[in-house]
C-alpha positions as CSV (number, residue, x, y, z in Angstrom):
1,M,31.8,6.4,-19.4
2,D,31.3,10.1,-19.9
3,N,33.3,12.8,-18.1
4,S,30.6,13.3,-15.5
5,E,30.6,9.6,-14.6
6,L,34.4,9.6,-14.5
7,L,34.6,12.6,-12.2
8,N,31.9,11.1,-9.9
9,S,33.8,7.8,-9.9
10,I,37.1,9.5,-8.9
11,H,35.3,11.6,-6.3
12,R,33.7,8.5,-4.7
13,R,37.1,6.7,-4.6
14,M,38.7,9.8,-3.1
15,M,36.0,10.1,-0.4
16,N,36.3,6.4,0.4
17,E,40.0,6.7,0.8
18,L,39.5,9.8,3.0
19,L,37.1,7.9,5.2
20,N,39.4,4.8,5.4
21,H,42.6,6.9,6.2
22,S,40.8,9.1,8.7
23,Q,39.4,6.4,10.9
24,G,40.3,7.1,14.5
25,R,41.6,10.7,13.7
26,S,38.3,12.4,13.0
27,S,34.8,11.9,14.2
28,A,32.2,10.5,11.8
29,P,29.9,13.5,12.0
30,Q,32.8,15.8,11.1
31,L,33.7,13.7,8.1
32,K,30.0,13.5,7.0
33,E,29.8,17.3,7.2
34,I,33.1,17.7,5.2
35,I,31.8,15.3,2.5
36,A,28.5,17.2,2.3
37,I,30.3,20.5,2.0
38,D,32.7,19.0,-0.6
39,Q,29.7,17.7,-2.7
40,N,28.0,21.1,-2.6
41,L,31.2,22.9,-3.5
42,R,31.7,20.6,-6.5
43,K,28.1,21.3,-7.6
44,E,28.6,25.0,-7.3
45,I,31.8,24.9,-9.2
46,A,30.1,23.0,-12.0
47,D,27.3,25.5,-12.0
48,L,29.8,28.4,-12.1
49,Y,31.5,26.9,-15.0
50,T,28.3,26.4,-16.9
51,R,27.2,30.0,-16.3
52,L,30.6,31.2,-17.4
53,V,30.4,29.2,-20.6
54,E,26.9,30.5,-21.2
55,L,28.1,34.1,-20.7
56,G,30.8,33.6,-23.3
57,D,33.3,36.0,-21.9
58,K,36.5,33.9,-21.8
59,E,38.7,36.5,-20.2
60,M,36.2,36.9,-17.3
61,A,35.9,33.2,-17.0
62,I,39.7,32.7,-16.8
63,N,40.1,35.5,-14.3
64,I,37.3,34.2,-12.0
65,L,38.5,30.6,-12.2
66,S,42.2,31.6,-11.7
67,D,41.2,33.5,-8.6
68,H,39.6,30.4,-7.2
69,V,42.6,28.2,-8.1
70,A,44.9,30.7,-6.4
71,I,42.8,30.5,-3.2
72,M,43.0,26.7,-3.3
73,V,46.7,26.7,-3.9
74,E,47.2,29.0,-0.9
75,M,45.1,26.6,1.3
76,I,47.2,23.6,0.1
77,V,50.4,25.4,0.8
78,S,49.1,26.3,4.3
79,F,48.4,22.6,5.0
80,K,51.8,21.5,3.7
81,T,53.8,24.0,5.7
82,E,51.8,23.7,8.9
83,K,53.7,22.1,11.7
């Protein structure tokens, strides 16, 4: 199993768990929309990574990816601290 297959397998398992744990709490159309957005985001992240590799500017790549990670960490903290 290559890295792509492994990541897809993990993603499918995570989405199945999300659907199973969210039953009764969220509507099916909302979950389908979230899954579609998630899949598009993952594709865009992979495309961004590929383009950054092609560009060959490691410092720029690290800065851009670090900014995105920081945004995601802020979002996670927001969910964890929300009452």
